[in-house]
C-alpha positions in Angstrom: 147.4 56.8 70.5 145.0 59.8 70.4 142.1 60.3 72.5 139.9 59.7 69.4 141.4 56.8 68.2 140.8 55.0 71.4 137.2 56.0 71.4 136.9 54.5 67.5 138.2 51.6 69.0 135.7 51.2 71.9 132.9 51.8 68.9 134.2 49.5 66.6 134.9 46.4 69.2 131.2 47.1 70.9 129.0 44.3 69.9 126.6 45.5 66.8 123.3 44.4 69.5 124.7 46.6 71.9 121.6 48.8 73.6 122.8 52.6 72.9 124.5 54.6 75.7 122.2 56.2 78.1 123.3 59.2 77.0 121.7 58.9 73.6 119.5 60.5 71.5 117.7 57.3 70.9 116.1 57.3 73.8 114.4 61.0 73.7 113.3 60.1 70.2 111.6 56.4 72.0 110.0 58.6 74.3 108.6 60.9 72.0 107.3 58.7 70.0 105.8 56.6 72.8 103.9 60.0 73.5 102.6 61.0 70.1 100.9 57.2 70.1 99.7 58.3 72.9 98.3 61.5 71.9 96.9 59.6 68.5 95.1 57.3 71.1 93.7 60.7 72.6 92.2 61.4 69.0 90.4 58.5 68.6 89.7 57.1 72.4 89.0 60.2 74.5 85.4 61.3 75.4 83.9 64.2 73.3 83.8 67.4 75.8 80.7 69.6 75.6 82.8 72.3 73.7 83.7 70.0 71.0 80.6 69.9 70.4 79.8 73.5 70.6 82.3 74.1 68.4 81.3 71.5 65.8 77.8 73.0 65.9 79.4 76.5 64.5 80.7 75.1 61.7 77.5 73.8 61.1 75.8 76.9 61.5 78.4 78.3 58.9 77.8 75.6 56.5 74.2 76.6 56.1 74.9 80.2 56.3 73.4 81.1 59.3 75.0 84.4 61.5 78.0 83.5 63.0 79.3 86.9 65.2 82.2 88.2 63.4 85.2 87.3 66.2 86.4 84.3 67.4 84.8 82.2 64.7 87.1 82.1 61.9 88.1 79.0 62.0 84.5 77.9 60.8 85.7 79.2 57.7 88.0 76.1 56.9 86.1 73.4 57.9 82.8 74.6 56.9 83.0 73.3 53.2 84.0 70.1 53.7 83.8 68.5 57.3 79.8 68.2 57.2 79.8 66.8 54.3 81.7 63.9 55.5 80.1 60.5 56.3 78.9 59.7 59.5 77.1 61.2 62.6 78.6 64.7 64.4 80.8 62.7 66.9 82.4 60.8 63.7 82.9 64.3 62.1 84.7 65.4 65.1 87.1 62.6 65.7 88.1 63.4 62.0 88.6 67.1 62.9 90.8 65.7 65.8 93.6 64.7 63.2 93.9 68.7 62.2 94.2 69.3 65.8 97.0 66.3 66.2 98.6 68.2 63.1 98.3 71.6 65.2 99.7 69.8 68.2 103.0 68.7 66.3 103.2 72.3 64.6 103.2 73.6 68.4 105.7 71.3 69.6 108.2 71.8 66.4 107.8 75.4 67.7 109.1 74.3 71.5 111.6 72.5 69.9 112.8 75.4 67.5 112.6 78.1 70.2 114.0 75.9 72.9 117.3 74.8 70.7 117.9 78.5 70.7 118.6 78.5 74.2 120.4 75.2 75.0 121.0 72.3 72.6 119.0 69.4 70.8 119.0 67.1 73.7 117.1 69.5 75.6 115.1 71.2 73.4 113.8 67.8 72.7 113.4 66.9 76.4 111.1 70.6 77.0 109.0 69.5 73.8 108.7 66.1 75.6 108.0 68.0 79.3 105.3 69.5 77.8 103.9 66.6 75.8 103.6 64.2 78.8 101.5 67.0 81.0 98.1 65.9 81.9 96.0 68.3 80.5 98.3 68.7 77.3 97.4 64.9 77.1 93.9 64.5 77.5 93.0 68.1 75.5 96.2 69.0 73.2 94.2 67.6 70.2 90.7 68.4 71.4 88.1 70.2 68.7 88.8 73.6 69.8 89.9 77.0 69.1 93.1 76.4 71.5 95.2 74.0 69.5 94.9 76.0 66.2 95.5 79.6 68.0 98.6 78.0 70.0 100.1 76.4 66.6 100.3 80.0 65.3 101.5 81.6 68.2 104.4 78.8 68.9 105.5 79.3 64.7 105.4 83.3 65.7 107.6 82.4 68.7 110.0 80.4 66.8 110.4 82.9 64.2 111.2 85.4 66.7 113.4 83.2 68.4 115.6 82.3 65.6 115.6 84.9 63.1 116.5 88.6 63.1 113.7 89.5 61.7 114.2 90.5 58.5 111.7 91.4 56.0 110.2 87.9 55.9 110.8 87.2 59.0 108.2 90.1 60.2 105.8 89.4 57.3 105.6 86.0 58.7 105.7 87.0 62.4 103.1 89.1 61.9 101.0 87.5 59.6 100.5 84.8 62.4 99.9 86.6 65.0 97.2 88.7 63.0 95.3 85.3 62.0 95.8 83.8 66.2 94.3 87.2 67.0 91.2 86.4 65.1 90.9 82.9 66.2 90.5 84.1 69.8 91.1 87.0 71.8 93.2 85.4 74.4 96.0 85.7 72.0 97.1 88.2 74.3 97.7 85.8 77.3 100.9 85.4 75.6 102.4 88.6 75.4 104.5 88.7 78.3 106.6 85.8 76.5 106.7 87.6 73.5 108.1 90.4 75.3 110.4 88.5 77.2 112.2 87.0 73.7 111.7 90.2 72.1 114.1 91.4 74.6 116.2 88.4 74.8 116.9 88.7 71.1 117.1 92.8 71.5 120.3 92.1 73.7 121.5 89.5 71.1 121.3 92.2 68.2 123.6 94.5 70.6 120.7 96.9 71.5 120.5 97.7 68.1 117.8 100.7 67.6 116.6 98.8 64.3 115.6 96.0 66.4 112.1 97.5 68.2 110.9 99.1 65.1 111.2 95.9 63.2 108.6 94.4 66.4 106.4 97.4 65.3 106.5 96.9 61.9 105.8 92.7 62.5 102.9 94.9 64.7 101.8 96.7 62.0 101.5 93.6 59.3 99.4 91.8 62.1 96.8 94.4 62.5 96.4 94.4 59.0 96.1 90.8 58.7 93.8 91.0 61.4 91.3 93.7 59.7 91.8 92.1 56.3 90.5 88.8 57.8 87.8 90.5 60.1 86.2 92.3 57.0 86.7 89.1 55.1 84.9 86.8 57.7 82.2 89.6 58.6 81.5 90.6 55.0 78.0 88.9 55.0 77.1 90.8 58.1 75.5 94.3 57.8 78.8 96.6 59.1 76.6 98.4 62.3 75.6 94.7 63.3 79.1 93.1 62.5 80.5 95.9 64.8 78.0 95.8 67.7 78.5 91.8 67.6 82.4 92.3 67.9 82.0 94.6 70.9 79.4 92.2 73.0 82.1 89.5 72.3 85.0 91.9 73.4 83.0 93.1 76.4 81.7 89.6 77.3 85.1 88.0 77.2 87.4 90.9 78.4 84.6 90.8 81.6 85.7 87.6 82.4 89.1 87.5 81.5 91.1 89.0 83.9 90.5 89.4 88.0 93.6 88.6 90.7 92.7 85.6 92.1 89.5 85.0 90.0 90.0 81.4 88.8 87.4 79.6 90.1 89.0 76.5 89.4 92.4 76.3 92.2 91.7 71.8 92.4 91.8 72.0 88.7 94.8 73.7 88.8 96.3 71.7 91.4 95.2 68.6 89.7 97.1 69.8 86.6 100.1 70.1 88.8 100.0 67.0 90.0 99.4 65.5 86.6 102.6 67.2 85.0 105.5 66.8 87.8 108.2 67.1 85.3 107.5 70.3 83.6 106.0 71.4 86.8 109.2 71.1 88.7 111.9 72.3 85.6 108.8 75.3 85.6 109.2 76.1 89.5 113.0 76.1 89.4 113.1 78.7 86.0 113.1 81.5 88.6 116.3 80.4 90.8 117.9 79.7 87.5 117.1 83.0 86.3 118.5 84.4 89.5 121.5 82.3 89.7 122.3 82.8 85.7 125.4 84.9 85.0 124.0 87.4 82.7 123.5 90.6 82.9 119.6 91.5 84.4 117.7 92.4 81.2 118.1 88.5 80.4 116.8 87.8 83.6 113.8 89.9 82.8 113.6 88.4 79.5 113.6 84.9 80.9 110.8 85.8 83.6 108.7 87.1 80.7 109.1 83.9 78.6 108.3 82.0 81.6 105.5 84.2 83.1 102.3 82.7 81.2 102.9 79.9 83.9 100.9 82.3 86.6 98.0 83.0 84.2 95.6 80.7 86.4 96.5 83.4 88.9 94.3 86.0 87.4 92.6 84.4 84.3 88.8 83.3 85.2 88.4 80.5 82.4 91.6 78.5 83.2 89.8 74.9 82.6 92.0 72.0 82.2 91.8 72.8 77.8 93.4 76.2 78.5 96.9 74.9 79.5 98.0 73.1 76.0 97.4 76.5 74.8 99.4 78.2 77.5 102.0 75.9 78.5 104.1 75.7 75.4 106.8 79.3 76.5 106.9 77.6 79.6 108.2 74.7 78.4 110.4 76.7 76.4 112.0 78.5 79.4 112.2 74.9 81.6 115.4 74.7 78.7 117.2 76.9 81.2 116.2 74.4 84.2 116.3 70.7 82.5 119.9 70.3 81.8 120.3 71.2 85.8 118.4 68.1 86.3 119.5 66.3 83.5 122.6 66.2 85.5 121.9 65.4 88.6 119.6 63.0 87.9 120.7 61.4 84.7 118.8 61.4 81.1 117.6 58.2 81.5 115.9 58.6 84.4 114.8 62.1 83.8 112.8 60.3 80.5 111.7 57.6 82.5 109.9 60.4 84.8 108.3 62.1 81.8 107.2 58.4 80.3 105.7 57.6 84.0 103.7 61.0 84.4 101.9 60.5 81.0 101.6 56.7 81.6 99.8 57.9 85.0 97.3 60.1 83.1 96.9 57.8 80.1 96.2 54.8 82.0 93.4 55.7 83.9 91.8 57.8 81.5 88.2 56.5 81.1 87.5 54.3 77.6 84.1 53.9 75.8 82.6 57.0 76.7 82.8 58.0 73.0 80.8 54.9 72.1 77.7 56.4 74.4 78.3 59.9 72.9 77.7 57.9 69.4 74.8 55.8 70.6 73.1 59.2 71.4 73.4 60.8 68.8 72.8 58.3 66.3 69.3 57.7 68.2 68.1 61.0 68.0 68.8 61.2 64.3 67.0 57.8 64.1 64.0 59.2 66.0 64.3 63.5 64.4 66.0 62.4 61.2 64.8 65.6 59.9 66.9 68.9 61.1 64.7 71.1 63.5 65.2 73.5 66.3 66.2 71.8 69.5 67.3 72.7 72.7 70.2 70.9 74.7 73.4 72.0 76.7 75.9 72.0 74.2 74.7 71.6 70.3 75.3 68.2 70.4 73.2 67.7 67.2 75.2 70.1 65.3 73.4 69.7 62.2 70.5 70.6 63.6 69.9 74.4 64.4 70.8 74.8 68.4 67.3 77.4 69.8 69.2 78.2 73.2 72.2 79.5 74.6 75.3 77.3 75.5 74.9 76.0 78.7 78.4 77.0 80.1 78.8 78.6 83.5 79.3 81.8 81.4 75.9 81.2 79.6 73.8 80.7 82.4 74.9 83.3 83.9 74.3 85.2 81.3 70.6 83.7 80.5 70.0 84.1 84.7 71.2 88.0 84.4 68.2 88.6 81.7 65.7 87.1 83.9 63.2 86.5 81.5 61.6 83.6 79.9 63.9 83.4 77.0 63.0 79.5 76.1 59.2 80.5 76.0 59.6 83.3 73.8 62.3 81.4 71.8 59.3 78.7 71.7 56.3 81.6 70.5 58.5 82.5 67.5 59.8 79.2 66.3 58.8 75.6 66.7 61.0 73.9 68.6 59.9 69.9 68.8 63.0 68.2 70.5 64.7 68.4 73.6 68.0 66.6 74.6 68.7 67.1 78.4 72.0 66.0 77.9 73.4 67.8 81.5 70.2 67.6 83.4 69.8 71.4 83.1 66.3 71.2 82.1 65.1 68.7 85.0 63.6 71.2 87.1 60.8 71.6 84.2 60.3 67.6 84.8 59.8 67.2 88.8 63.2 67.9 89.9 63.5 70.1 92.8 67.7 70.7 92.0 68.4 74.3 90.9 69.6 74.4 87.7 68.8 78.4 87.2 66.4 78.0 84.8 63.8 80.5 84.5 60.3 79.9 86.6 58.2 80.3 83.4 60.5 78.5 81.0 60.2 75.8 83.0 56.7 75.7 83.4 56.5 75.4 79.4 58.9 73.3 78.8 57.1 70.4 81.2 54.2 71.6 79.9 55.2 71.0 76.0 57.3 68.0 76.5 57.4 64.5 77.2 59.8 61.9 78.3 60.6 60.0 74.8 64.1 57.7 74.8 67.2 58.4 77.8 67.7 62.1 77.7 65.6 62.9 74.7 62.5 64.5 74.5 59.7 65.3 72.3 56.8 67.9 71.9 53.6 66.0 73.1 51.2 65.0 75.8 50.7 62.3 77.9 46.9 61.6 79.0 45.7 58.9 81.8 42.5 56.9 80.6 39.5 59.4 80.9 41.6 62.3 81.1 41.0 65.5 79.8 42.8 68.9 79.6 43.5 71.9 77.6 46.9 72.1 76.1 48.7 75.3 74.9 50.1 74.2 71.9 53.9 75.4 71.4 55.2 73.5 68.8 52.9 73.2 65.6 53.3 70.6 63.3 52.0 67.1 62.9 51.3 65.1 65.7 51.1 61.0 66.2 48.3 59.5 68.2 49.3 56.6 70.6 45.8 54.8 72.2 42.3 56.8 71.7 42.1 60.6 72.1 39.7 62.9 71.1 41.0 66.5 69.6 38.6 69.3 69.9 35.8 66.5 69.8 37.2 64.6 67.1 38.3 61.2 68.0 41.5 59.8 66.4 42.9 56.0 66.7 46.6 54.7 67.5 49.0 55.7 64.5 46.8 58.5 63.3 48.5 61.8 62.5 46.9 65.4 63.1 48.2 68.5 62.1 47.7 71.4 65.1 48.2 74.9 65.1 49.5 77.1 67.6 46.8 77.8 70.4 44.8 76.1 72.8 43.5 72.5 72.1 41.1 70.5 73.9 42.5 66.6 74.8 40.7 63.7 75.7 41.5 60.3 76.5 38.9 58.0 75.3 40.3 54.8 76.0 40.8 52.7 79.1 44.8 52.5 79.0 47.0 55.8 79.1 47.5 57.5 75.5 50.3 59.7 74.1 50.1 62.6 71.6 53.6 62.9 70.2 55.2 65.1 67.8 56.2 63.5 64.3 54.9 61.5 62.1 55.6 57.9 63.5 58.6 58.7 65.2 61.2 56.0 65.8 60.7 54.0 69.3 64.1 53.1 70.3 64.4 50.0 71.5 68.2 50.0 72.8 69.2 50.9 76.5 70.0 54.5 76.6 73.3 55.2 77.4 74.7 57.2 81.0 77.2 58.9 81.5 77.6 60.1 78.4 80.8 63.0 79.7 84.2 62.2 80.7 84.7 65.1 84.0 87.6 67.3 83.9 
């Protein structure tokens, strides 16, 4: 009896209920299913980051037909015609959009698998995908409503095309198209350049250094430039040519000025946290250079592998390496890990390695804060109840995306740019357009209301905001003034419109009672509390008085 017959007899004699062997692919598929379930739960349960609110506000801006810079806003073209029309608030719409980001993550995972399988086998490629998906920052931010999942899906697709094809004409067109689209999504697509150079060098050797192969890459690059140019022209067609060019140049200047710099990343504690919450991938990545040095292959293979692996070093020189960045930069690293994972599996066994991946993901998933999204929903719903019609407003991040935000995005970049102008930008805005609503959702405006904390707000802006807005509910402020009994003051009205009297107030000598409405124009108005209790003049026609307890801690830290 030969070996095959013996093996067949053993399989036939195994009880039907016997568990799969420890080396069966069933365990890896089960692991991927559990990881997929975790990512799905993050779509619905992970708190919304301020970047996601800003991202959604750009979609609403496009839907209103307002100006958007031509670079890094192409994503709005896909969402603006349907997402704002969906039922629910901004929070609901972001959660809906996250399912599209989940689809992007699936595309990225398939791209990792296809590329990794080129260098290994099916088992190793699946484990490379699992190691990527279990990384803490990928689990938490891989489906966030940002440009990162979108551009990563395009780049991972292009990487798989480069890894698995000889770049015939259809492949050249496809590769050029996805890279051109990626460039329109975000200029940081260039951070994948070492990985693409690595895969190009590897595949060129596979082609036995055929001189036609580099020409195919040049052709793909030409296609990418053409696709980028067409998309740029289409997306910016509503902007005057000179204005579009100026805005594009400003975007490139701002971004490039903050992108690179040796040891420029101010977030090294976050890098260490990322390593600690992605140990399977981190260890596998750390072993890749050792494997490259030891592999029995020409030096060009070693250089190519290091190129594919090189993006893991990006946090050393990339300024904006926040946690959401890692789901964008780690896919080529996961592909490179296809060279080191087999050694780990041989040493510890497939089940042990898969178990470590699962435990690593569970350690992040279990402790991730729940319930924050409900607090965000509560705040957004209450704002819509207090101010039911769109108005200009100030806040940190465009949280009420369906209303026009009238101040800068309060990221570290945005605050630095604001401070660099060294002028009262917010006061100037208030003099140009009525801004009756302020949501202090990151406490940046608190110096205007008596806090001694230094947030960077210009003193004249702080004075104007403190003089214009009154605390209404939670983090919500409305234009208005509060007067103590018998108090008289001259108020510079920066927000013209209809106001509601609560109490007894004389305005320019005319007396108004509780509930009366009065229209105020810009300019000074003399207010006097004629009653025996405190009185309030508040913007709006009897704005809703919320009786619910305002939510606290509406953000989850990185």
